[in-house]
mmCIF file of the N, C-alpha and C atoms, coordinates in Angstrom:
data_MODEL
# 
_entry.id   MODEL 
# 
loop_
_atom_site.group_PDB 
_atom_site.id 
_atom_site.type_symbol 
_atom_site.label_atom_id 
_atom_site.label_alt_id 
_atom_site.label_comp_id 
_atom_site.label_asym_id 
_atom_site.label_entity_id 
_atom_site.label_seq_id 
_atom_site.pdbx_PDB_ins_code 
_atom_site.Cartn_x 
_atom_site.Cartn_y 
_atom_site.Cartn_z 
_atom_site.occupancy 
_atom_site.B_iso_or_equiv 
_atom_site.pdbx_formal_charge 
_atom_site.auth_seq_id 
_atom_site.auth_comp_id 
_atom_site.auth_asym_id 
_atom_site.auth_atom_id 
_atom_site.pdbx_PDB_model_num 
ATOM 1   N N  . MET A 1 1  ? 0.845   -1.176 0.000   1.00 0.00 ? 1  MET A N  1 
ATOM 2   C CA . MET A 1 1  ? 0.000   0.000  0.000   1.00 0.00 ? 1  MET A CA 1 
ATOM 3   C C  . MET A 1 1  ? 0.891   1.239  0.000   1.00 0.00 ? 1  MET A C  1 
ATOM 4   N N  . VAL A 1 2  ? 0.563   2.165  -0.861  1.00 0.00 ? 2  VAL A N  1 
ATOM 5   C CA . VAL A 1 2  ? 1.317   3.416  -0.961  1.00 0.00 ? 2  VAL A CA 1 
ATOM 6   C C  . VAL A 1 2  ? 0.748   4.449  -0.003  1.00 0.00 ? 2  VAL A C  1 
ATOM 7   N N  . ALA A 1 3  ? -0.581  4.571  0.038   1.00 0.00 ? 3  ALA A N  1 
ATOM 8   C CA . ALA A 1 3  ? -1.213  5.587  0.879   1.00 0.00 ? 3  ALA A CA 1 
ATOM 9   C C  . ALA A 1 3  ? -2.637  5.178  1.200   1.00 0.00 ? 3  ALA A C  1 
ATOM 10  N N  . ASP A 1 4  ? -3.171  5.791  2.223   1.00 0.00 ? 4  ASP A N  1 
ATOM 11  C CA . ASP A 1 4  ? -4.552  5.578  2.633   1.00 0.00 ? 4  ASP A CA 1 
ATOM 12  C C  . ASP A 1 4  ? -5.173  6.961  2.766   1.00 0.00 ? 4  ASP A C  1 
ATOM 13  N N  . ARG A 1 5  ? -6.251  7.234  2.032   1.00 0.00 ? 5  ARG A N  1 
ATOM 14  C CA . ARG A 1 5  ? -6.868  8.555  2.039   1.00 0.00 ? 5  ARG A CA 1 
ATOM 15  C C  . ARG A 1 5  ? -8.381  8.430  2.239   1.00 0.00 ? 5  ARG A C  1 
ATOM 16  N N  . MET A 1 6  ? -8.944  9.429  2.888   1.00 0.00 ? 6  MET A N  1 
ATOM 17  C CA . MET A 1 6  ? -10.397 9.536  2.973   1.00 0.00 ? 6  MET A CA 1 
ATOM 18  C C  . MET A 1 6  ? -10.856 10.402 1.811   1.00 0.00 ? 6  MET A C  1 
ATOM 19  N N  . ALA A 1 7  ? -11.973 10.002 1.189   1.00 0.00 ? 7  ALA A N  1 
ATOM 20  C CA . ALA A 1 7  ? -12.485 10.748 0.040   1.00 0.00 ? 7  ALA A CA 1 
ATOM 21  C C  . ALA A 1 7  ? -13.995 10.634 -0.018  1.00 0.00 ? 7  ALA A C  1 
ATOM 22  N N  . ASP A 1 8  ? -14.611 11.607 -0.658  1.00 0.00 ? 8  ASP A N  1 
ATOM 23  C CA . ASP A 1 8  ? -16.024 11.550 -0.986  1.00 0.00 ? 8  ASP A CA 1 
ATOM 24  C C  . ASP A 1 8  ? -16.092 10.878 -2.357  1.00 0.00 ? 8  ASP A C  1 
ATOM 25  N N  . ILE A 1 9  ? -16.801 9.750  -2.457  1.00 0.00 ? 9  ILE A N  1 
ATOM 26  C CA . ILE A 1 9  ? -16.819 8.958  -3.688  1.00 0.00 ? 9  ILE A CA 1 
ATOM 27  C C  . ILE A 1 9  ? -18.240 8.884  -4.224  1.00 0.00 ? 9  ILE A C  1 
ATOM 28  N N  . THR A 1 10 ? -18.396 9.187  -5.510  1.00 0.00 ? 10 THR A N  1 
ATOM 29  C CA . THR A 1 10 ? -19.696 9.100  -6.163  1.00 0.00 ? 10 THR A CA 1 
ATOM 30  C C  . THR A 1 10 ? -19.546 8.417  -7.516  1.00 0.00 ? 10 THR A C  1 
ATOM 31  N N  . ASP A 1 11 ? -20.642 7.813  -7.972  1.00 0.00 ? 11 ASP A N  1 
ATOM 32  C CA . ASP A 1 11 ? -20.682 7.259  -9.326  1.00 0.00 ? 11 ASP A CA 1 
ATOM 33  C C  . ASP A 1 11 ? -20.801 8.416  -10.305 1.00 0.00 ? 11 ASP A C  1 
ATOM 34  N N  . VAL A 1 12 ? -20.205 8.260  -11.460 1.00 0.00 ? 12 VAL A N  1 
ATOM 35  C CA . VAL A 1 12 ? -20.379 9.245  -12.522 1.00 0.00 ? 12 VAL A CA 1 
ATOM 36  C C  . VAL A 1 12 ? -21.634 8.844  -13.283 1.00 0.00 ? 12 VAL A C  1 
ATOM 37  N N  . GLY A 1 13 ? -22.616 9.735  -13.336 1.00 0.00 ? 13 GLY A N  1 
ATOM 38  C CA . GLY A 1 13 ? -23.892 9.447  -13.982 1.00 0.00 ? 13 GLY A CA 1 
ATOM 39  C C  . GLY A 1 13 ? -23.765 9.338  -15.493 1.00 0.00 ? 13 GLY A C  1 
ATOM 40  N N  . THR A 1 14 ? -24.815 8.866  -16.111 1.00 0.00 ? 14 THR A N  1 
ATOM 41  C CA . THR A 1 14 ? -24.787 8.638  -17.556 1.00 0.00 ? 14 THR A CA 1 
ATOM 42  C C  . THR A 1 14 ? -24.615 9.934  -18.338 1.00 0.00 ? 14 THR A C  1 
ATOM 43  N N  . THR A 1 15 ? -25.288 11.007 -17.925 1.00 0.00 ? 15 THR A N  1 
ATOM 44  C CA . THR A 1 15 ? -25.170 12.279 -18.637 1.00 0.00 ? 15 THR A CA 1 
ATOM 45  C C  . THR A 1 15 ? -23.750 12.805 -18.559 1.00 0.00 ? 15 THR A C  1 
ATOM 46  N N  . ARG A 1 16 ? -23.175 12.778 -17.373 1.00 0.00 ? 16 ARG A N  1 
ATOM 47  C CA . ARG A 1 16 ? -21.801 13.261 -17.178 1.00 0.00 ? 16 ARG A CA 1 
ATOM 48  C C  . ARG A 1 16 ? -20.814 12.365 -17.919 1.00 0.00 ? 16 ARG A C  1 
ATOM 49  N N  . SER A 1 17 ? -21.064 11.059 -17.947 1.00 0.00 ? 17 SER A N  1 
ATOM 50  C CA . SER A 1 17 ? -20.195 10.128 -18.656 1.00 0.00 ? 17 SER A CA 1 
ATOM 51  C C  . SER A 1 17 ? -20.151 10.459 -20.146 1.00 0.00 ? 17 SER A C  1 
ATOM 52  N N  . VAL A 1 18 ? -21.294 10.768 -20.730 1.00 0.00 ? 18 VAL A N  1 
ATOM 53  C CA . VAL A 1 18 ? -21.352 11.128 -22.151 1.00 0.00 ? 18 VAL A CA 1 
ATOM 54  C C  . VAL A 1 18 ? -20.613 12.445 -22.380 1.00 0.00 ? 18 VAL A C  1 
ATOM 55  N N  . GLN A 1 19 ? -20.765 13.403 -21.465 1.00 0.00 ? 19 GLN A N  1 
ATOM 56  C CA . GLN A 1 19 ? -20.071 14.681 -21.602 1.00 0.00 ? 19 GLN A CA 1 
ATOM 57  C C  . GLN A 1 19 ? -18.553 14.491 -21.555 1.00 0.00 ? 19 GLN A C  1 
ATOM 58  N N  . LEU A 1 20 ? -18.080 13.653 -20.645 1.00 0.00 ? 20 LEU A N  1 
ATOM 59  C CA . LEU A 1 20 ? -16.642 13.476 -20.457 1.00 0.00 ? 20 LEU A CA 1 
ATOM 60  C C  . LEU A 1 20 ? -16.002 12.537 -21.472 1.00 0.00 ? 20 LEU A C  1 
ATOM 61  N N  . PHE A 1 21 ? -16.687 11.436 -21.784 1.00 0.00 ? 21 PHE A N  1 
ATOM 62  C CA . PHE A 1 21 ? -16.073 10.383 -22.583 1.00 0.00 ? 21 PHE A CA 1 
ATOM 63  C C  . PHE A 1 21 ? -16.721 10.173 -23.945 1.00 0.00 ? 21 PHE A C  1 
ATOM 64  N N  . GLY A 1 22 ? -17.843 10.840 -24.208 1.00 0.00 ? 22 GLY A N  1 
ATOM 65  C CA . GLY A 1 22 ? -18.514 10.675 -25.485 1.00 0.00 ? 22 GLY A CA 1 
ATOM 66  C C  . GLY A 1 22 ? -19.373 9.433  -25.557 1.00 0.00 ? 22 GLY A C  1 
ATOM 67  N N  . SER A 1 23 ? -19.451 8.686  -24.465 1.00 0.00 ? 23 SER A N  1 
ATOM 68  C CA . SER A 1 23 ? -20.288 7.492  -24.401 1.00 0.00 ? 23 SER A CA 1 
ATOM 69  C C  . SER A 1 23 ? -20.579 7.192  -22.934 1.00 0.00 ? 23 SER A C  1 
ATOM 70  N N  . ILE A 1 24 ? -21.441 6.225  -22.712 1.00 0.00 ? 24 ILE A N  1 
ATOM 71  C CA . ILE A 1 24 ? -21.739 5.816  -21.342 1.00 0.00 ? 24 ILE A CA 1 
ATOM 72  C C  . ILE A 1 24 ? -20.670 4.814  -20.915 1.00 0.00 ? 24 ILE A C  1 
ATOM 73  N N  . VAL A 1 25 ? -19.933 5.184  -19.897 1.00 0.00 ? 25 VAL A N  1 
ATOM 74  C CA . VAL A 1 25 ? -18.863 4.337  -19.388 1.00 0.00 ? 25 VAL A CA 1 
ATOM 75  C C  . VAL A 1 25 ? -19.254 3.893  -17.986 1.00 0.00 ? 25 VAL A C  1 
ATOM 76  N N  . GLN A 1 26 ? -19.425 2.585  -17.805 1.00 0.00 ? 26 GLN A N  1 
ATOM 77  C CA . GLN A 1 26 ? -19.808 2.075  -16.494 1.00 0.00 ? 26 GLN A CA 1 
ATOM 78  C C  . GLN A 1 26 ? -18.575 1.849  -15.632 1.00 0.00 ? 26 GLN A C  1 
ATOM 79  N N  . GLY A 1 27 ? -18.784 1.880  -14.331 1.00 0.00 ? 27 GLY A N  1 
ATOM 80  C CA . GLY A 1 27 ? -17.693 1.611  -13.415 1.00 0.00 ? 27 GLY A CA 1 
ATOM 81  C C  . GLY A 1 27 ? -16.776 2.784  -13.171 1.00 0.00 ? 27 GLY A C  1 
ATOM 82  N N  . VAL A 1 28 ? -17.229 3.993  -13.525 1.00 0.00 ? 28 VAL A N  1 
ATOM 83  C CA . VAL A 1 28 ? -16.412 5.189  -13.307 1.00 0.00 ? 28 VAL A CA 1 
ATOM 84  C C  . VAL A 1 28 ? -16.851 5.840  -11.998 1.00 0.00 ? 28 VAL A C  1 
ATOM 85  N N  . ARG A 1 29 ? -15.881 6.189  -11.176 1.00 0.00 ? 29 ARG A N  1 
ATOM 86  C CA . ARG A 1 29 ? -16.137 6.842  -9.898  1.00 0.00 ? 29 ARG A CA 1 
ATOM 87  C C  . ARG A 1 29 ? -15.411 8.185  -9.857  1.00 0.00 ? 29 ARG A C  1 
ATOM 88  N N  . GLU A 1 30 ? -16.017 9.141  -9.186  1.00 0.00 ? 30 GLU A N  1 
ATOM 89  C CA . GLU A 1 30 ? -15.361 10.419 -8.939  1.00 0.00 ? 30 GLU A CA 1 
ATOM 90  C C  . GLU A 1 30 ? -14.991 10.469 -7.470  1.00 0.00 ? 30 GLU A C  1 
ATOM 91  N N  . LEU A 1 31 ? -13.730 10.751 -7.198  1.00 0.00 ? 31 LEU A N  1 
ATOM 92  C CA . LEU A 1 31 ? -13.234 10.866 -5.837  1.00 0.00 ? 31 LEU A CA 1 
ATOM 93  C C  . LEU A 1 31 ? -12.876 12.318 -5.578  1.00 0.00 ? 31 LEU A C  1 
ATOM 94  N N  . ARG A 1 32 ? -13.377 12.858 -4.493  1.00 0.00 ? 32 ARG A N  1 
ATOM 95  C CA . ARG A 1 32 ? -13.027 14.222 -4.110  1.00 0.00 ? 32 ARG A CA 1 
ATOM 96  C C  . ARG A 1 32 ? -12.155 14.149 -2.867  1.00 0.00 ? 32 ARG A C  1 
ATOM 97  N N  . LEU A 1 33 ? -10.945 14.682 -2.976  1.00 0.00 ? 33 LEU A N  1 
ATOM 98  C CA . LEU A 1 33 ? -9.963  14.652 -1.903  1.00 0.00 ? 33 LEU A CA 1 
ATOM 99  C C  . LEU A 1 33 ? -9.643  16.076 -1.454  1.00 0.00 ? 33 LEU A C  1 
ATOM 100 N N  . VAL A 1 34 ? -9.247  16.216 -0.203  1.00 0.00 ? 34 VAL A N  1 
ATOM 101 C CA . VAL A 1 34 ? -8.870  17.528 0.314   1.00 0.00 ? 34 VAL A CA 1 
ATOM 102 C C  . VAL A 1 34 ? -7.510  17.938 -0.231  1.00 0.00 ? 34 VAL A C  1 
ATOM 103 N N  . GLU A 1 35 ? -6.587  16.980 -0.334  1.00 0.00 ? 35 GLU A N  1 
ATOM 104 C CA . GLU A 1 35 ? -5.235  17.255 -0.817  1.00 0.00 ? 35 GLU A CA 1 
ATOM 105 C C  . GLU A 1 35 ? -4.899  16.318 -1.974  1.00 0.00 ? 35 GLU A C  1 
ATOM 106 N N  . PRO A 1 36 ? -4.035  16.745 -2.883  1.00 0.00 ? 36 PRO A N  1 
ATOM 107 C CA . PRO A 1 36 ? -3.636  15.866 -3.988  1.00 0.00 ? 36 PRO A CA 1 
ATOM 108 C C  . PRO A 1 36 ? -2.815  14.675 -3.469  1.00 0.00 ? 36 PRO A C  1 
ATOM 109 N N  . VAL A 1 37 ? -2.841  13.601 -4.233  1.00 0.00 ? 37 VAL A N  1 
ATOM 110 C CA . VAL A 1 37 ? -2.018  12.434 -3.921  1.00 0.00 ? 37 VAL A CA 1 
ATOM 111 C C  . VAL A 1 37 ? -0.710  12.600 -4.686  1.00 0.00 ? 37 VAL A C  1 
ATOM 112 N N  . ASP A 1 38 ? 0.363   12.804 -3.956  1.00 0.00 ? 38 ASP A N  1 
ATOM 113 C CA . ASP A 1 38 ? 1.659   13.033 -4.593  1.00 0.00 ? 38 ASP A CA 1 
ATOM 114 C C  . ASP A 1 38 ? 2.410   11.734 -4.877  1.00 0.00 ? 38 ASP A C  1 
ATOM 115 N N  . SER A 1 39 ? 1.949   10.634 -4.314  1.00 0.00 ? 39 SER A N  1 
ATOM 116 C CA . SER A 1 39 ? 2.597   9.339  -4.515  1.00 0.00 ? 39 SER A CA 1 
ATOM 117 C C  . SER A 1 39 ? 2.283   8.795  -5.905  1.00 0.00 ? 39 SER A C  1 
ATOM 118 N N  . VAL A 1 40 ? 3.201   8.013  -6.446  1.00 0.00 ? 40 VAL A N  1 
ATOM 119 C CA . VAL A 1 40 ? 2.961   7.309  -7.707  1.00 0.00 ? 40 VAL A CA 1 
ATOM 120 C C  . VAL A 1 40 ? 2.202   6.029  -7.369  1.00 0.00 ? 40 VAL A C  1 
ATOM 121 N N  . TRP A 1 41 ? 1.100   5.769  -8.090  1.00 0.00 ? 41 TRP A N  1 
ATOM 122 C CA . TRP A 1 41 ? 0.313   4.588  -7.804  1.00 0.00 ? 41 TRP A CA 1 
ATOM 123 C C  . TRP A 1 41 ? -0.205  3.964  -9.099  1.00 0.00 ? 41 TRP A C  1 
ATOM 124 N N  . ALA A 1 42 ? -0.360  2.643  -9.083  1.00 0.00 ? 42 ALA A N  1 
ATOM 125 C CA . ALA A 1 42 ? -0.819  1.905  -10.257 1.00 0.00 ? 42 ALA A CA 1 
ATOM 126 C C  . ALA A 1 42 ? -2.337  1.757  -10.262 1.00 0.00 ? 42 ALA A C  1 
ATOM 127 N N  . TYR A 1 43 ? -2.932  1.554  -9.091  1.00 0.00 ? 43 TYR A N  1 
ATOM 128 C CA . TYR A 1 43 ? -4.375  1.379  -8.976  1.00 0.00 ? 43 TYR A CA 1 
ATOM 129 C C  . TYR A 1 43 ? -4.795  1.719  -7.557  1.00 0.00 ? 43 TYR A C  1 
ATOM 130 N N  . LEU A 1 44 ? -6.113  1.853  -7.351  1.00 0.00 ? 44 LEU A N  1 
ATOM 131 C CA . LEU A 1 44 ? -6.631  2.060  -6.008  1.00 0.00 ? 44 LEU A CA 1 
ATOM 132 C C  . LEU A 1 44 ? -7.801  1.126  -5.780  1.00 0.00 ? 44 LEU A C  1 
ATOM 133 N N  . THR A 1 45 ? -8.096  0.901  -4.513  1.00 0.00 ? 45 THR A N  1 
ATOM 134 C CA . THR A 1 45 ? -9.275  0.141  -4.122  1.00 0.00 ? 45 THR A CA 1 
ATOM 135 C C  . THR A 1 45 ? -10.115 1.028  -3.226  1.00 0.00 ? 45 THR A C  1 
ATOM 136 N N  . ILE A 1 46 ? -11.387 0.703  -3.119  1.00 0.00 ? 46 ILE A N  1 
ATOM 137 C CA . ILE A 1 46 ? -12.310 1.472  -2.298  1.00 0.00 ? 46 ILE A CA 1 
ATOM 138 C C  . ILE A 1 46 ? -12.845 0.565  -1.203  1.00 0.00 ? 46 ILE A C  1 
ATOM 139 N N  . ASP A 1 47 ? -12.680 0.988  0.039   1.00 0.00 ? 47 ASP A N  1 
ATOM 140 C CA . ASP A 1 47 ? -13.163 0.237  1.208   1.00 0.00 ? 47 ASP A CA 1 
ATOM 141 C C  . ASP A 1 47 ? -12.699 -1.221 1.217   1.00 0.00 ? 47 ASP A C  1 
ATOM 142 N N  . ASP A 1 48 ? -11.457 -1.456 0.862   1.00 0.00 ? 48 ASP A N  1 
ATOM 143 C CA . ASP A 1 48 ? -10.859 -2.793 0.882   1.00 0.00 ? 48 ASP A CA 1 
ATOM 144 C C  . ASP A 1 48 ? -11.586 -3.812 0.005   1.00 0.00 ? 48 ASP A C  1 
ATOM 145 N N  . GLN A 1 49 ? -12.334 -3.330 -0.980  1.00 0.00 ? 49 GLN A N  1 
ATOM 146 C CA . GLN A 1 49 ? -13.003 -4.227 -1.923  1.00 0.00 ? 49 GLN A CA 1 
ATOM 147 C C  . GLN A 1 49 ? -11.986 -4.732 -2.943  1.00 0.00 ? 49 GLN A C  1 
ATOM 148 N N  . PRO A 1 50 ? -12.238 -5.870 -3.589  1.00 0.00 ? 50 PRO A N  1 
ATOM 149 C CA . PRO A 1 50 ? -11.262 -6.421 -4.539  1.00 0.00 ? 50 PRO A CA 1 
ATOM 150 C C  . PRO A 1 50 ? -11.173 -5.665 -5.868  1.00 0.00 ? 50 PRO A C  1 
ATOM 151 N N  . THR A 1 51 ? -12.185 -4.854 -6.220  1.00 0.00 ? 51 THR A N  1 
ATOM 152 C CA . THR A 1 51 ? -12.179 -4.132 -7.481  1.00 0.00 ? 51 THR A CA 1 
ATOM 153 C C  . THR A 1 51 ? -11.060 -3.097 -7.495  1.00 0.00 ? 51 THR A C  1 
ATOM 154 N N  . LYS A 1 52 ? -10.276 -3.106 -8.571  1.00 0.00 ? 52 LYS A N  1 
ATOM 155 C CA . LYS A 1 52 ? -9.195  -2.140 -8.743  1.00 0.00 ? 52 LYS A CA 1 
ATOM 156 C C  . LYS A 1 52 ? -9.668  -1.048 -9.703  1.00 0.00 ? 52 LYS A C  1 
ATOM 157 N N  . TYR A 1 53 ? -9.275  0.180  -9.414  1.00 0.00 ? 53 TYR A N  1 
ATOM 158 C CA . TYR A 1 53 ? -9.605  1.327  -10.255 1.00 0.00 ? 53 TYR A CA 1 
ATOM 159 C C  . TYR A 1 53 ? -8.311  1.991  -10.704 1.00 0.00 ? 53 TYR A C  1 
ATOM 160 N N  . ARG A 1 54 ? -8.299  2.455  -11.945 1.00 0.00 ? 54 ARG A N  1 
ATOM 161 C CA . ARG A 1 54 ? -7.142  3.165  -12.498 1.00 0.00 ? 54 ARG A CA 1 
ATOM 162 C C  . ARG A 1 54 ? -7.545  4.594  -12.850 1.00 0.00 ? 54 ARG A C  1 
ATOM 163 N N  . MET A 1 55 ? -6.560  5.476  -12.793 1.00 0.00 ? 55 MET A N  1 
ATOM 164 C CA . MET A 1 55 ? -6.775  6.900  -13.072 1.00 0.00 ? 55 MET A CA 1 
ATOM 165 C C  . MET A 1 55 ? -7.250  7.106  -14.505 1.00 0.00 ? 55 MET A C  1 
ATOM 166 N N  . ARG A 1 56 ? -8.259  7.943  -14.655 1.00 0.00 ? 56 ARG A N  1 
ATOM 167 C CA . ARG A 1 56 ? -8.696  8.388  -15.984 1.00 0.00 ? 56 ARG A CA 1 
ATOM 168 C C  . ARG A 1 56 ? -8.317  9.846  -16.185 1.00 0.00 ? 56 ARG A C  1 
ATOM 169 N N  . THR A 1 57 ? -8.631  10.685 -15.197 1.00 0.00 ? 57 THR A N  1 
ATOM 170 C CA . THR A 1 57 ? -8.278  12.104 -15.274 1.00 0.00 ? 57 THR A CA 1 
ATOM 171 C C  . THR A 1 57 ? -8.336  12.711 -13.880 1.00 0.00 ? 57 THR A C  1 
ATOM 172 N N  . THR A 1 58 ? -7.741  13.867 -13.738 1.00 0.00 ? 58 THR A N  1 
ATOM 173 C CA . THR A 1 58 ? -7.767  14.590 -12.470 1.00 0.00 ? 58 THR A CA 1 
ATOM 174 C C  . THR A 1 58 ? -7.994  16.069 -12.734 1.00 0.00 ? 58 THR A C  1 
ATOM 175 N N  . THR A 1 59 ? -8.697  16.723 -11.828 1.00 0.00 ? 59 THR A N  1 
ATOM 176 C CA . THR A 1 59 ? -8.891  18.157 -11.918 1.00 0.00 ? 59 THR A CA 1 
ATOM 177 C C  . THR A 1 59 ? -8.640  18.767 -10.547 1.00 0.00 ? 59 THR A C  1 
ATOM 178 N N  . THR A 1 60 ? -8.221  20.015 -10.549 1.00 0.00 ? 60 THR A N  1 
ATOM 179 C CA . THR A 1 60 ? -7.993  20.734 -9.297  1.00 0.00 ? 60 THR A CA 1 
ATOM 180 C C  . THR A 1 60 ? -8.769  22.046 -9.351  1.00 0.00 ? 60 THR A C  1 
ATOM 181 N N  . PRO A 1 61 ? -10.051 21.997 -8.949  1.00 0.00 ? 61 PRO A N  1 
ATOM 182 C CA . PRO A 1 61 ? -10.829 23.233 -8.921  1.00 0.00 ? 61 PRO A CA 1 
ATOM 183 C C  . PRO A 1 61 ? -10.344 24.123 -7.757  1.00 0.00 ? 61 PRO A C  1 
ATOM 184 N N  . LEU A 1 62 ? -11.085 25.170 -7.433  1.00 0.00 ? 62 LEU A N  1 
ATOM 185 C CA . LEU A 1 62 ? -10.661 26.090 -6.378  1.00 0.00 ? 62 LEU A CA 1 
ATOM 186 C C  . LEU A 1 62 ? -10.435 25.391 -5.035  1.00 0.00 ? 62 LEU A C  1 
ATOM 187 N N  . LYS A 1 63 ? -11.282 24.446 -4.715  1.00 0.00 ? 63 LYS A N  1 
ATOM 188 C CA . LYS A 1 63 ? -11.134 23.695 -3.469  1.00 0.00 ? 63 LYS A CA 1 
ATOM 189 C C  . LYS A 1 63 ? -11.056 22.213 -3.809  1.00 0.00 ? 63 LYS A C  1 
ATOM 190 N N  . ASN A 1 64 ? -10.266 21.496 -3.037  1.00 0.00 ? 64 ASN A N  1 
ATOM 191 C CA . ASN A 1 64 ? -10.153 20.046 -3.149  1.00 0.00 ? 64 ASN A CA 1 
ATOM 192 C C  . ASN A 1 64 ? -9.551  19.605 -4.486  1.00 0.00 ? 64 ASN A C  1 
ATOM 193 N N  . VAL A 1 65 ? -9.511  18.305 -4.681  1.00 0.00 ? 65 VAL A N  1 
ATOM 194 C CA . VAL A 1 65 ? -8.986  17.677 -5.894  1.00 0.00 ? 65 VAL A CA 1 
ATOM 195 C C  . VAL A 1 65 ? -9.982  16.609 -6.307  1.00 0.00 ? 65 VAL A C  1 
ATOM 196 N N  . SER A 1 66 ? -10.287 16.506 -7.590  1.00 0.00 ? 66 SER A N  1 
ATOM 197 C CA . SER A 1 66 ? -11.196 15.469 -8.081  1.00 0.00 ? 66 SER A CA 1 
ATOM 198 C C  . SER A 1 66 ? -10.433 14.509 -8.975  1.00 0.00 ? 66 SER A C  1 
ATOM 199 N N  . LEU A 1 67 ? -10.599 13.228 -8.700  1.00 0.00 ? 67 LEU A N  1 
ATOM 200 C CA . LEU A 1 67 ? -10.022 12.173 -9.538  1.00 0.00 ? 67 LEU A CA 1 
ATOM 201 C C  . LEU A 1 67 ? -11.162 11.401 -10.170 1.00 0.00 ? 67 LEU A C  1 
ATOM 202 N N  . LEU A 1 68 ? -11.069 11.151 -11.462 1.00 0.00 ? 68 LEU A N  1 
ATOM 203 C CA . LEU A 1 68 ? -11.994 10.239 -12.119 1.00 0.00 ? 68 LEU A CA 1 
ATOM 204 C C  . LEU A 1 68 ? -11.229 8.950  -12.342 1.00 0.00 ? 68 LEU A C  1 
ATOM 205 N N  . VAL A 1 69 ? -11.778 7.863  -11.810 1.00 0.00 ? 69 VAL A N  1 
ATOM 206 C CA . VAL A 1 69 ? -11.139 6.560  -11.949 1.00 0.00 ? 69 VAL A CA 1 
ATOM 207 C C  . VAL A 1 69 ? -12.130 5.589  -12.557 1.00 0.00 ? 69 VAL A C  1 
ATOM 208 N N  . GLY A 1 70 ? -11.609 4.608  -13.271 1.00 0.00 ? 70 GLY A N  1 
ATOM 209 C CA . GLY A 1 70 ? -12.464 3.602  -13.894 1.00 0.00 ? 70 GLY A CA 1 
ATOM 210 C C  . GLY A 1 70 ? -12.054 2.220  -13.459 1.00 0.00 ? 70 GLY A C  1 
ATOM 211 N N  . GLU A 1 71 ? -13.017 1.309  -13.459 1.00 0.00 ? 71 GLU A N  1 
ATOM 212 C CA . GLU A 1 71 ? -12.721 -0.081 -13.092 1.00 0.00 ? 71 GLU A CA 1 
ATOM 213 C C  . GLU A 1 71 ? -11.654 -0.638 -13.998 1.00 0.00 ? 71 GLU A C  1 
ATOM 214 N N  . ASP A 1 72 ? -10.745 -1.371 -13.416 1.00 0.00 ? 72 ASP A N  1 
ATOM 215 C CA . ASP A 1 72 ? -9.654  -2.000 -14.134 1.00 0.00 ? 72 ASP A CA 1 
ATOM 216 C C  . ASP A 1 72 ? -10.123 -3.377 -14.566 1.00 0.00 ? 72 ASP A C  1 
ATOM 217 N N  . VAL A 1 73 ? -10.450 -3.521 -15.821 1.00 0.00 ? 73 VAL A N  1 
ATOM 218 C CA . VAL A 1 73 ? -11.004 -4.781 -16.317 1.00 0.00 ? 73 VAL A CA 1 
ATOM 219 C C  . VAL A 1 73 ? -9.911  -5.541 -17.078 1.00 0.00 ? 73 VAL A C  1 
ATOM 220 N N  . GLY A 1 74 ? -9.585  -6.718 -16.584 1.00 0.00 ? 74 GLY A N  1 
ATOM 221 C CA . GLY A 1 74 ? -8.668  -7.604 -17.309 1.00 0.00 ? 74 GLY A CA 1 
ATOM 222 C C  . GLY A 1 74 ? -7.201  -7.336 -17.130 1.00 0.00 ? 74 GLY A C  1 
ATOM 223 N N  . LYS A 1 75 ? -6.802  -6.517 -16.181 1.00 0.00 ? 75 LYS A N  1 
ATOM 224 C CA . LYS A 1 75 ? -5.390  -6.264 -15.944 1.00 0.00 ? 75 LYS A CA 1 
ATOM 225 C C  . LYS A 1 75 ? -5.013  -6.802 -14.583 1.00 0.00 ? 75 LYS A C  1 
ATOM 226 N N  . ASN A 1 76 ? -3.841  -7.330 -14.477 1.00 0.00 ? 76 ASN A N  1 
ATOM 227 C CA . ASN A 1 76 ? -3.372  -7.858 -13.199 1.00 0.00 ? 76 ASN A CA 1 
ATOM 228 C C  . ASN A 1 76 ? -2.080  -7.171 -12.802 1.00 0.00 ? 76 ASN A C  1 
ATOM 229 N N  . ASP A 1 77 ? -1.988  -6.754 -11.537 1.00 0.00 ? 77 ASP A N  1 
ATOM 230 C CA . ASP A 1 77 ? -0.772  -6.151 -10.997 1.00 0.00 ? 77 ASP A CA 1 
ATOM 231 C C  . ASP A 1 77 ? -0.468  -6.758 -9.655  1.00 0.00 ? 77 ASP A C  1 
# 
């Protein structure tokens, strides 16, 4: 484990998925963090679940940091 962070996690809805990716992408989560993650990481898990998520994009609005991550399908690390 590289780091352990608390975050507000939500599913990315279908409308937002089409806006961001041009199609409906399932398994995408938005994580809102107070501080950026400066560590290099290959994947993350949520609440110790077996599903792995990989970075899709990150934004830094005026407050907090938002990460968009997608389910890692078919990759092993």
